[in-house]
C-alpha positions in Angstrom: -50.3 -85.6 184.9 -53.1 -86.4 187.4 -51.8 -87.4 190.8 -54.1 -89.4 193.0 -54.7 -88.1 196.5 -52.5 -89.5 199.3 -54.0 -92.4 201.1 -54.0 -92.3 204.9 -52.5 -95.4 206.5 -55.0 -97.9 207.8 -55.2 -97.4 211.5 -58.2 -99.7 212.0 -56.1 -102.8 212.1 -55.2 -103.7 215.7 -51.5 -103.7 216.5 -50.0 -107.0 217.7 -50.4 -107.5 221.4 -47.4 -108.5 223.6 -49.9 -110.7 225.5 -49.8 -113.1 222.6 -46.4 -114.2 223.7 -48.0 -116.1 226.6 -50.8 -118.4 225.3 -52.9 -118.3 228.5 -53.3 -114.5 227.9 -54.4 -114.7 224.3 -58.2 -115.1 225.0 -58.2 -111.8 226.8 -56.7 -109.7 223.9 -59.9 -108.9 222.1 -61.7 -107.9 225.3 -58.8 -105.7 226.3 -59.0 -104.0 222.9 -62.7 -103.2 223.4 -62.0 -101.8 226.8 -59.2 -99.7 225.4 -61.4 -98.2 222.7 -64.0 -97.3 225.4 -61.3 -95.8 227.7 -59.8 -93.8 224.8 -63.0 -91.7 224.4 -61.9 -89.1 227.0 -58.4 -87.8 227.7 -58.5 -88.4 231.5 -59.8 -92.0 231.1 -57.1 -92.7 228.5 -54.5 -91.4 230.9 -55.9 -93.5 233.7 -56.1 -96.6 231.5 -52.5 -96.2 230.4 -51.4 -95.8 234.0 -53.3 -99.0 235.0 -51.8 -100.9 232.0 -48.3 -99.8 233.1 -49.0 -101.3 236.6 -50.4 -104.5 235.2 -47.5 -105.0 232.8 -45.0 -104.4 235.6 -46.9 -106.9 237.8 -46.8 -109.5 235.0 -43.1 -108.9 234.5 -42.5 -109.4 238.2 -44.4 -112.6 238.3 -41.4 -114.9 239.2 -39.9 -112.3 241.6 -43.3 -111.6 243.2 -43.8 -115.3 243.9 -40.4 -115.5 245.5 -41.0 -112.5 247.8 -44.4 -113.9 248.7 -42.8 -117.2 249.7 -40.2 -115.5 251.8 -42.8 -113.7 253.8 -45.2 -116.7 254.0 -42.5 -119.1 255.3 -41.2 -116.5 257.7 -44.6 -116.2 259.3 -46.1 -119.6 258.9 -43.4 -122.3 258.3 -43.0 -124.3 261.6 -39.5 -124.2 263.1 -39.8 -127.9 264.1 -40.6 -129.1 260.5 -38.4 -132.1 259.4 -37.6 -130.2 256.2 -35.5 -127.0 256.7 -37.2 -123.8 255.6 -34.5 -123.1 253.0 -35.0 -126.6 251.4 -38.8 -126.0 251.4 -38.2 -122.8 249.5 -36.0 -124.6 247.0 -38.7 -127.2 246.3 -41.3 -124.4 246.0 -39.2 -122.4 243.5 -38.6 -125.5 241.4 -42.3 -126.3 241.5 -43.1 -122.7 240.5 -40.6 -122.9 237.6 -42.2 -126.1 236.4 -45.7 -124.8 236.7 -44.9 -121.6 234.8 -43.3 -123.6 232.0 -46.1 -126.2 231.9 -48.8 -123.5 232.0 -46.9 -121.5 229.3 -46.8 -118.5 231.6 -43.0 -118.5 230.9 -41.2 -118.9 227.6 -38.2 -121.2 227.0 -36.0 -118.1 226.4 -37.0 -116.7 229.8 -36.2 -120.1 231.4 -32.7 -120.0 229.8 -32.0 -116.6 231.3 -33.2 -117.8 234.7 -30.9 -120.8 234.5 -27.8 -118.8 233.4 -28.3 -116.2 236.1 -29.0 -118.8 238.7 -25.5 -120.3 238.0 -23.8 -116.8 237.9 -25.5 -115.8 241.2 -24.7 -119.1 243.0 -21.0 -118.9 242.2 -20.8 -115.4 243.6 -22.8 -116.4 246.7 -20.4 -119.2 247.4 -17.5 -116.8 247.4 -19.2 -114.0 249.3 -20.4 -116.2 252.1 -16.9 -117.7 252.4 -15.4 -114.2 253.1 -18.2 -113.2 255.5 -20.0 -110.6 253.3 -23.3 -112.1 254.5 -24.6 -115.3 256.0 -27.6 -117.7 255.8 -28.5 -118.2 259.4 -30.7 -121.2 259.1 -29.7 -124.9 258.4 -30.3 -126.6 255.1 -29.7 -129.9 253.4 -29.3 -128.8 249.8 -26.3 -126.4 250.0 -22.9 -125.7 248.6 -20.6 -124.5 251.3 -22.6 -121.9 253.3 -25.1 -121.3 250.4 -28.5 -122.9 250.2 -29.3 -123.8 246.6 -32.5 -121.8 246.6 -30.5 -118.6 246.8 -29.7 -118.7 243.1 -33.4 -118.2 242.3 -33.3 -114.8 243.9 -30.8 -113.7 241.2 -33.0 -115.4 238.6 -35.9 -113.2 239.6 -34.0 -110.2 238.2 -33.2 -111.9 234.9 -36.8 -113.0 234.6 -38.1 -109.5 235.2 -35.9 -107.9 232.6 -36.6 -110.6 230.0 -40.4 -110.3 230.5 -40.4 -106.5 230.7 -38.3 -106.3 227.5 -41.1 -108.0 225.5 -44.1 -106.6 227.4 -43.0 -103.0 226.8 -41.6 -103.7 223.3 -38.3 -102.1 224.1 -36.6 -100.0 221.3 -33.4 -98.1 221.8 -31.6 -95.0 220.6 -27.8 -94.9 220.7 -27.5 -98.3 222.2 -23.9 -99.5 222.7 -22.5 -102.6 221.0 -23.2 -105.7 222.9 -19.5 -106.7 222.9 -18.8 -103.5 224.9 -21.6 -104.5 227.4 -20.1 -107.9 227.7 -16.6 -106.4 228.5 -18.1 -104.1 231.1 -20.2 -106.9 232.7 -17.1 -109.2 232.9 -15.2 -106.4 234.6 -18.1 -105.8 237.1 -18.4 -109.5 237.9 -14.6 -109.9 238.5 -14.6 -106.8 240.7 -17.2 -108.4 243.0 -14.5 -111.0 243.8 -11.2 -109.0 243.5 -12.1 -106.0 245.6 -11.6 -108.3 248.7 -7.9 -108.5 247.8 -7.1 -105.4 245.9 -8.5 -101.9 245.3 -12.3 -101.6 244.7 -12.8 -100.4 241.2 -16.5 -99.8 241.5 -16.2 -96.0 241.0 -14.3 -96.6 237.8 -17.0 -99.1 236.8 -19.7 -96.5 237.5 -17.9 -94.1 235.3 -17.6 -96.7 232.5 -21.3 -97.5 232.8 -22.1 -93.8 232.5 -19.8 -93.3 229.5 -21.2 -96.4 227.8 -24.9 -96.0 228.5 -25.2 -92.2 229.1 -26.5 -91.4 225.7 -28.8 -94.5 225.4 -32.6 -94.0 225.5 -35.1 -96.8 226.0 -38.4 -96.4 224.2 -41.1 -98.5 225.9 -44.7 -99.0 224.8 -47.4 -99.0 227.6 -50.4 -98.8 225.3 -50.6 -97.1 221.9 -47.4 -94.9 221.9 -43.8 -95.4 222.8 -42.6 -93.4 225.8 -38.9 -92.6 226.3 -36.6 -92.7 229.3 -32.8 -92.6 229.7 -31.7 -96.2 230.1 -29.4 -95.3 233.1 -32.4 -93.8 234.9 -34.4 -97.0 234.2 -31.6 -99.1 235.7 -31.4 -96.9 238.7 -35.1 -97.2 239.4 -35.1 -101.0 239.1 -32.1 -101.1 241.4 -34.2 -99.2 244.0 -36.9 -101.8 243.9 -34.4 -104.6 244.2 -32.9 -102.9 247.2 -36.4 -102.7 248.8 -36.9 -106.4 248.1 -33.5 -107.1 249.7 -34.8 -105.4 252.9 -37.7 -107.8 252.8 -35.3 -110.7 252.4 -33.2 -109.7 255.4 -36.2 -108.8 257.5 -37.6 -112.3 257.0 -34.1 -113.7 257.8 -33.5 -115.3 254.4 -30.0 -113.9 254.7 -28.3 -111.4 257.0 -25.5 -108.9 256.7 -22.9 -108.7 259.6 -24.5 -105.5 260.9 -27.9 -107.4 261.2 -26.8 -110.3 263.3 -27.8 -108.8 266.6 -31.0 -107.2 265.3 -32.5 -106.2 262.0 -31.7 -102.8 260.5 -32.3 -101.3 257.1 -29.8 -102.5 254.4 -27.1 -99.9 253.7 -27.7 -97.5 250.9 -24.3 -98.5 249.6 -25.9 -101.7 248.4 -27.8 -99.7 245.8 -24.6 -99.3 243.9 -23.9 -103.0 244.0 -27.3 -103.8 242.7 -27.0 -101.3 240.0 -23.7 -102.9 238.8 -25.3 -106.4 239.1 -28.3 -105.2 237.1 -25.9 -104.3 234.2 -24.8 -107.9 234.2 -28.5 -109.0 234.1 -29.2 -106.5 231.3 -26.3 -107.8 229.3 -27.4 -111.4 229.6 -31.0 -110.5 228.5 -29.7 -108.5 225.6 -28.0 -111.7 224.3 -31.4 -113.3 224.1 -33.4 -110.3 223.0 -31.3 -108.3 220.5 -31.8 -104.5 221.1 -33.9 -103.0 218.3 -32.9 -99.6 217.0 -35.6 -97.0 217.2 -34.4 -95.1 214.1 -34.4 -98.2 211.9 -38.0 -99.0 213.0 -39.1 -95.5 212.2 -37.4 -95.7 208.8 -39.2 -99.0 208.1 -42.5 -97.4 209.1 -42.0 -94.5 206.8 -41.3 -96.8 203.9 -44.5 -98.8 204.5 -46.5 -95.6 204.7 -45.1 -94.5 201.3 -46.0 -97.8 199.8 -49.6 -97.5 201.2 -49.9 -94.1 199.5 -48.9 -95.5 196.1 -51.6 -95.6 193.3 -53.2 -99.0 192.9 -51.5 -99.7 189.5 -48.1 -99.4 191.3 -48.8 -102.3 193.5 -48.1 -105.8 192.2 -51.3 -107.8 191.5 -51.7 -111.4 192.3 
């Protein structure tokens, strides 16, 4: 029996672009593809282009957080101390305006806005408690506040949720050996409660670190910068993001957005112990985002791709005709 030669899968069709999620970026998709084909002609230009794409994607994912950090620095340098509206309240109005502008300009999706809102509430509740026990202070006056917490502070937590949500889509996250989300929820609840209870009982953070390592230690995140998916241990990715959050925290304290007790008499670098706190808080953020973007199994996607490739290699008379 004659067997027709295998057909190679059609690689000429462009793959869907993550930029299509945000309508203002759609006009640039075709131009970016032409640039990509040009840069792919040589190995070193392809490597350089992928590196630049990684930086641009990270910058786009950090859009909300980048605006927040820029406002911290700008108001620290330029906002007049004698202004009738306190600096913290000006920051609140600015962040609300930025949020409205991003939604109106379709630079942010409704799903991202939901994550920002949820994390804003989660962060504000913790801020109210932490300032009441003296963990840190907001040294400047404000009109819009709850206890010792100006309302704009919740947006600083929202920046983390916004980054994760946008990066998840931009880099088309896939996972290997991802834990069940109910396990992540249980761990996140325990972490959140420990932020409160360790003031009155034993601090369980080392137990929580061990639980996070046990739960996520085998998990690999596969992320797509350009044409191929790269891989990284999820725990390593969370640690790297925690480092950048810690660096941003140093900017926040240097610009006197908030201060730790050790910084009241003069600024000093934030303790490296805070890296652990941010790592645990990042797990809560990750869990919240995973409830919006369901983790996709890498093996299932590969299995689906193999099935499609087999169908493409079938003889014509095997395919249903219209």
